[in-house]
FIGU-88828 format. One record per residue (C-alpha): x, y, z. Coordinates in steps of 0.02 Angstrom, whole numbers, padded with zeros to 5 digits, always signed. Layout:
BEGIN
XYZ
...
//
This chain:
BEGIN
-00708-00073-00514
-00541-00165-00467
-00417-00222-00587
-00310-00351-00518
-00129-00421-00587
-00104-00508-00445
-00254-00542-00345
-00239-00731-00336
-00384-00810-00236
-00511-00648-00229
-00603-00697-00400
-00755-00692-00317
-00759-00530-00233
-00665-00448-00370
-00813-00496-00496
-00929-00409-00374
-00824-00252-00362
-00795-00230-00546
-01002-00246-00561
-01003-00104-00438
-00891-00004-00527
-00977-00030-00696
-01137+00048-00634
-01053+00180-00563
-01008+00356-00661
-00829+00359-00696
-00710+00493-00636
-00680+00611-00767
-00490+00667-00686
-00332+00555-00720
-00335+00509-00562
-00482+00380-00579
-00363+00230-00569
-00261+00234-00391
-00115+00104-00400
-00111+00019-00236
+00017-00101-00164
-00087-00192-00025
-00047-00376+00070
+00023-00511+00063
-00051-00641-00091
-00121-00745+00068
-00217-00595+00140
-00278-00545-00050
-00461-00595-00021
-00458-00493+00129
-00375-00335+00036
-00517-00358-00084
-00667-00357+00028
-00602-00201+00084
-00592-00118-00064
-00763-00192-00134
-00825-00100+00012
-00742+00057-00045
-00815+00050-00221
-00990+00020-00146
-00979+00198-00071
-01019+00366-00166
-00848+00423-00151
-00775+00262-00212
-00898+00248-00363
-00811+00223-00533
-00631+00233-00461
-00525+00106-00494
-00381+00020-00377
-00249-00053-00473
-00194-00192-00349
-00010-00269-00335
+00024-00385-00193
+00168-00309-00133
+00181-00316+00059
+00316-00218+00137
+00491-00308+00186
+00532-00325+00368
+00564-00186+00487
+00735-00161+00434
+00743-00179+00243
+00706-00007+00159
+00765-00086-00020
+00594-00092-00095
+00535+00075-00075
+00695+00162-00116
+00696+00070-00270
+00531+00096-00313
+00539+00292-00298
+00701+00314-00356
+00655+00206-00528
+00477+00294-00526
+00381+00152-00508
+00314+00170-00326
+00112+00152-00313
+00024+00291-00275
-00034+00199-00095
+00066+00074-00010
+00016-00037+00149
+00186-00022+00249
+00222-00070+00416
+00199+00093+00532
+00377+00065+00603
+00468+00084+00456
+00366+00263+00423
+00467+00388+00526
+00640+00317+00430
+00572+00334+00247
+00489+00487+00291
+00641+00553+00358
+00741+00533+00198
+00621+00593+00072
+00521+00437+00024
+00362+00473+00095
+00250+00623+00051
+00151+00685+00208
-00054+00691+00201
-00079+00853+00312
-00122+00946+00160
-00261+00823+00116
-00331+00812+00265
-00338+01010+00283
-00396+01038+00114
-00542+00877+00089
-00591+00875+00308
-00608+01055+00351
-00526+01005+00514
-00343+01011+00588
-00234+00857+00588
-00250+00856+00770
-00435+00841+00778
-00452+00714+00625
-00334+00595+00707
-00402+00577+00862
-00509+00449+00789
-00363+00326+00787
-00259+00264+00943
-00143+00402+00994
+00030+00290+00984
-00025+00219+00827
-00035+00388+00761
+00134+00449+00844
+00232+00304+00735
+00167+00399+00558
+00223+00567+00631
+00412+00635+00573
+00458+00820+00625
+00274+00879+00646
+00193+00789+00507
+00100+00646+00463
+00165+00519+00343
+00003+00402+00350
-00143+00326+00424
-00182+00171+00534
-00233+00019+00489
-00231-00128+00620
-00139-00166+00776
-00096-00298+00906
-00010-00319+01082
+00099-00442+01179
+00065-00554+01294
+00107-00747+01355
+00012-00881+01273
+00027-01022+01371
-00044-01206+01390
-00176-01261+01508
-00130-01453+01487
+00071-01429+01525
+00042-01318+01666
-00092-01439+01765
-00003-01574+01741
+00146-01490+01816
+00052-01445+01981
+00063-01272+01940
-00115-01163+02003
-00194-01095+01837
-00267-00957+01937
-00103-00859+01928
-00118-00865+01754
-00299-00808+01739
-00271-00617+01671
-00433-00579+01777
-00372-00614+01931
-00163-00603+01928
-00020-00530+01853
+00126-00639+01855
+00292-00569+01916
+00461-00625+01837
+00489-00728+01995
+00318-00824+01976
+00350-00866+01786
+00525-00925+01827
+00458-01029+01970
+00334-01102+01837
+00465-01131+01721
+00567-01226+01822
+00425-01352+01873
+00390-01375+01686
+00552-01401+01617
+00624-01582+01602
+00776-01656+01543
+00817-01827+01466
+00960-01946+01518
+01101-01844+01410
+01035-01687+01484
+00928-01616+01330
+00781-01529+01368
+00629-01625+01328
+00506-01520+01382
+00525-01318+01424
+00432-01196+01526
+00488-01019+01446
+00629-00922+01390
+00620-00737+01352
+00704-00750+01188
+00569-00857+01116
+00449-00782+00998
+00398-00588+01023
+00537-00594+01176
+00631-00435+01092
+00732-00331+01182
+00595-00191+01158
+00450-00310+01244
+00557-00318+01412
+00610-00142+01395
+00436-00073+01398
+00395-00168+01559
+00564-00109+01640
+00562+00082+01578
+00721+00068+01476
+00686+00218+01355
+00776+00243+01187
+00772+00405+01160
+00774+00555+01272
+00674+00706+01201
+00710+00802+01340
+00908+00786+01308
+00876+00751+01112
+00981+00598+01131
+00999+00414+01122
+00990+00320+01296
+01039+00137+01263
+01165+00133+01396
+01047+00171+01538
+01031+00058+01699
+00858+00033+01623
+00940-00060+01465
+01080-00158+01578
+00930-00233+01666
+00843-00290+01511
+01001-00375+01455
+01046-00432+01634
+00859-00523+01619
+00912-00613+01475
+01104-00663+01532
+01014-00718+01682
+00885-00842+01592
+01019-00902+01490
+01122-00954+01636
+00989-01062+01707
+00905-01108+01542
+01056-01114+01422
+01044-01040+01254
+01142-01208+01174
+01014-01318+01262
+00860-01217+01223
+00916-01199+01040
+00932-01378+01016
+00760-01406+01083
+00693-01284+00963
+00798-01372+00832
+00705-01544+00866
+00535-01475+00898
+00501-01322+00783
+00656-01347+00654
+00691-01190+00524
+00579-01184+00391
+00458-01315+00470
+00267-01304+00427
+00165-01184+00538
+00070-01349+00598
+00260-01399+00682
+00290-01298+00816
+00341-01338+01015
+00186-01268+01087
+00068-01382+00957
+00191-01525+01010
+00154-01479+01194
+00326-01476+01234
+00326-01292+01271
+00217-01231+01402
+00236-01037+01374
+00270-00908+01251
+00278-00733+01210
+00167-00681+01060
+00010-00589+01008
-00169-00601+00934
-00068-00635+00770
-00075-00812+00861
-00243-00853+00869
-00297-00883+00687
-00131-01025+00694
-00225-01097+00852
-00372-01123+00779
-00324-01192+00627
-00168-01315+00688
-00212-01346+00852
-00398-01329+00890
-00415-01441+01028
-00262-01384+01143
-00315-01251+01282
-00213-01108+01213
-00239-00963+01328
-00162-00801+01360
-00117-00690+01503
-00021-00529+01542
+00174-00494+01510
+00274-00521+01674
+00298-00379+01795
+00445-00357+01917
+00337-00344+02068
+00159-00379+02118
+00054-00220+02081
+00163-00140+01958
+00067-00099+01805
+00040-00175+01655
+00116-00146+01497
+00145-00199+01309
+00172-00141+01148
+00105-00123+00972
+00146-00145+00793
+00033-00146+00629
+00015-00084+00457
-00029+00079+00390
-00080+00175+00221
+00064+00292+00152
+00093+00384+00006
+00271+00361-00062
+00350+00505-00143
+00277+00556-00308
+00127+00496-00265
-00052+00568-00345
-00100+00677-00200
-00275+00686-00240
-00456+00663-00172
-00487+00509-00241
-00317+00452-00167
-00372+00527+00001
-00563+00442-00015
-00474+00269-00031
-00344+00301+00122
-00474+00364+00235
-00600+00237+00189
-00480+00079+00197
-00391+00146+00366
-00555+00222+00447
-00692+00143+00541
-00788+00054+00373
-00627+00001+00312
-00567-00078+00478
-00731-00160+00528
-00707-00269+00364
-00535-00304+00377
-00496-00325+00588
-00607-00487+00617
-00541-00548+00450
-00358-00523+00502
-00391-00581+00673
-00291-00433+00743
-00365-00271+00825
-00415-00106+00747
-00340+00063+00760
-00499+00166+00758
-00569+00211+00901
-00758+00186+00873
-00718+00021+00785
-00622-00048+00940
-00772+00004+01049
-00896-00070+00936
-00802-00231+00959
-00746-00271+00773
-00623-00400+00804
-00606-00570+00872
-00674-00616+01023
-00538-00721+01074
-00429-00566+01048
-00513-00484+01192
-00379-00488+01311
-00269-00404+01185
-00382-00264+01187
-00388-00227+01364
-00196-00207+01356
-00205-00062+01223
-00234+00077+01339
-00069+00051+01438
+00028-00028+01290
+00141+00085+01152
+00220+00072+00992
+00411+00068+00957
+00485+00232+00972
+00471+00350+00808
+00647+00375+00757
+00732+00413+00604
+00855+00271+00667
+00728+00159+00714
+00782+00012+00609
+00950+00033+00641
+00905+00032+00829
+00810-00134+00800
+00951-00216+00733
+01070-00170+00851
+00985-00224+00993
+00926-00405+00902
+01113-00410+00885
+01170-00388+01063
+01018-00487+01142
+01112-00645+01046
+01277-00597+01078
+01215-00596+01265
+01116-00744+01274
+01273-00847+01194
+01382-00755+01316
+01486-00679+01193
+01443-00514+01262
+01421-00463+01453
+01259-00347+01474
+01371-00193+01519
+01469-00228+01352
+01311-00248+01256
+01239-00082+01312
+01399+00017+01292
+01395-00056+01100
+01220-00019+01072
+01245+00160+01119
+01408+00170+01003
+01315+00098+00860
+01162+00208+00860
+01204+00383+00928
+01310+00442+00801
+01178+00399+00670
+01032+00492+00782
+01173+00638+00794
+01117+00673+00607
+00963+00724+00675
+01021+00849+00790
+00865+00925+00907
+00743+00781+00845
+00582+00766+00935
+00486+00631+00941
+00289+00668+00963
+00242+00749+01139
+00119+00623+01157
+00228+00475+01134
+00217+00345+01273
+00069+00414+01357
-00095+00300+01376
-00211+00283+01250
-00393+00332+01298
-00527+00219+01228
-00701+00280+01237
-00834+00150+01319
//
């Protein structure tokens, strides 16, 4: 059965789950109730369907999942879990952004789950986790121990509007992901063709800017071989020539497509706090943007008639390997969790094949479980992003990951507005992050980090 305090919008599914629980024998131990902090209220119905699926199984019969909709905060905000763990109010299991896991584990806020796997699965952690994408497992691994199970994932690509490109005289075959991978030079040439200014010099149509949408420093860093940390030297490498190339890229584009004019363009056609239906892309003012499969649902809802399609991220030169990066959620056990068999069965179901085949098509993103990927349990419109997974990776799993993220974001802003040069930016980034990482002397990321994932079939 499922207990709900804040499960708005999921009454029908909850009722079905309650019925299932009432018919099943109750677990006799005190861990028959599992406190779960789940997705946000907008996705509560999807959460409920996965939980109902668990309660319908033999392992889940009689277990009550007590749900609060407390999604984890942004990538740099640790306040929720710190407050909950130290105040003794943390749940048994929490759906958390994977990127936060290593940092939370490094300060003692999470329970490792290796023991649960070894006790209840009877196999090694390595053998058990081979069912999931390697980069998603790496992102949950700290100091050789596993701190959660991955649920969903995504990838990054370029979304484009065929109408705008066709009107500008662009050869659409360049954007066909089965025929071609754009180079940066080609992308800039297309952007020049599309961009128009009014009589006062303001942009009234814009092709592309690399700081829009998912154009984070990590996004372009993965394509320019910019590594944040070296296992070999156990040191931060944010002042490398490769990172200089990332910030040179921002500076070069900001020189041709000035940030002030671009910012005014977005303020006009996509103002802050505007409704999700009001975007520069939907009003056909912006031709291209960096995004992921999470855009598909919005496109279908707010712009179903626009020819919005996706292609690969740009590469330096024709023939270069494709690249991307993937984020996503995980199930973790906060410190003090009841590390019971019932808890494990819930985590294993929800983040495993059965749970992911329920959730992924509803969420519109991609599974992390290899069987769910090969059996195509996702929105068919996300197929290109599925093709990106073998050469995608996660952000580096570091105990100062959030600090590094924030530092890179600030530097990006400084470079595109011209208050820092690229060289100044990378020097400051190194000075900001390296001393904090030095507190974890000799730290090693998983040896598999950065390796391509193997997806059967």
